[in-house]
N, C-alpha and C positions, 0 to 999 in steps of 0.2 A: 504494500500500500504506500509506503514511504516513497518509492520510486515513481509512483503515479502522481503524487501531490503537485510537482511542478507543472504538470500538464493540465490538471483539473481546473485550477483557478483561471488561467487565461482562456482555456476553451470554453468554460462556463460563461465568462464575461463576453467573449466574442459571439457566443451563440444566443445571447439574450437580445432578440431582435425587436421586441415591442416595448421594452421599458424606456421611460424617459430618462434623459441624462440627470445625474445627481446635481442638485443645486448646491451652491456654496462657493468655495474658494475659486474665484476667477471664472464663474459660469460663463459659457459661451452662448451668445444668442444665435438664432437661426441665421442671421446675416453673416456671421463669422464661421459657420459650419461648412462652407464650401457650397458648390452648386447643388441644387435639388436634383436627386436622382430621378430618372424617368420611370413612369409606371410601366409594368410589363414583366417579362421573364428575366430573372437574374440568375447567373451561374456563379457559384462560389467554390473556391478551393481554399484549403487550410494547410499550412506547413508548420511544423514545430522543429526548431533548430535546423531548418533547411530541408527537412524530410517531409514528404507528403503524409499528413496525419489522418485525413478522412477522405473518402471518395467525394467527388464533386456533388454538390447539391444544387437543385434548381428550385427557385421560389417564385411564385407569381405574386407580384406586389401591386397593391392599389395605390393610386396617387395620394390619397389622404393618409396612408400609413407611412409614406416616405418622409414626410416632414415632421413626424411625431417624435423627435428626439435624436438620439445617437445610437442607431441600431448596431454599428460596428464596434463601438468602444465600450467604455465602462458603463455599467448599469448599477442602479441602486441595488446593493446586495447586503444581506444581513452581516453585520460585523465589519463593514467596509466604510471608509471615509475618503472622499476626494480631498487630497491635500493641495493639489494645484491643478489648474486648468487654464490654458492659454491659447488664444487664437493664433493660428499660423496660416500662411498662404494656402488657401484651398481646404482648410480644415482646422484642427486644433490638436494640442498635445495635453496630456494629463498625467497625474500620478495618483494612485489609489493605494491606500493602506488597509489591509484586512487582518483581523485577529480572530482566531478560532482555535479552541483546544490547545492553547499555549503556543501555537505557531503564528508568526507574523509574516505576512506576505506583502511585498511592495511591488506594485505593478506600474511600470512606466510605459506610456504608449503614445501613439500618434495616429490620428485618423485624417485621411485625405479623401475628399469627396468631389466627384464631378458627375455630370449628367449621365455618363455611360460607364464610369468606373469608380469603385470605392476600394481603398486599401486601408486596413487597420493593422498596425504593428504594435505588439506589446511584449515587454520583457518582464518576467516575474522572477523575483529573488525571494527565497524563503529562509526564515530564521527561526531556530528553535527557542525554547524557553531560556536557554543560557545565552541567547544573543548571537550565537555562532550560526554561520550559514548551514542550513539543514540539507540543502541539495544544490546541485549546479543550477545556474540561471537557465530559464527556458524562454526562448523567443518564439512567439507565434505570429504568423502573418496570415491574415484573412483577406483574400482578394475576390472581389465581386465585379462581374462585368455584365452589362446590359446585353441581352440576347435577342430582343425584339418583343413582339406581342406575345402574350400568354397563348399556348396552344389550345386548340379546341378541347373541351373537357376539363381544363384546368382553370380554376377561378382564384381571385385574390385570396391569399392566405394559404393556398395549397403548397405543399413542400414535398419534393421527391429527393431522397438520399440515394446516390449511386453507391456501388460497392466500395468498401474500405480498401485503400491501396496499400 
């Protein structure tokens, strides 16, 4: 279980697609979050430390769901606090600190959004109760690209996960 912990936090954060961004330190408003993504079919790939972590997924997104926060980056999570959040060209950067069961995780990330492409990069460092690094840092990159209109039979909110690679 200890070997999985570095991967669980960033993957869980990256997968939270409908939660609004945490408010607080340096909150970024919609104008600073990059271009609004297009409604339709989005294909997403995830890598952890440069290696493919999950199969490609396809999500049909509605226009009203796309502006509802920060689907690619940090999400309000139990035991987590956003310690910084700063506008960057085409997106924002953030730092999130989570504490659970004596383990402190520090997640540093950046989200870049455009109408046809979104990239979220996060690095998680974990520290045990003694303050020492509990596991090597893990870097997760989630890349989503617009693929066009949703196919027949797929409605907004539908999600298809391809095979794990």
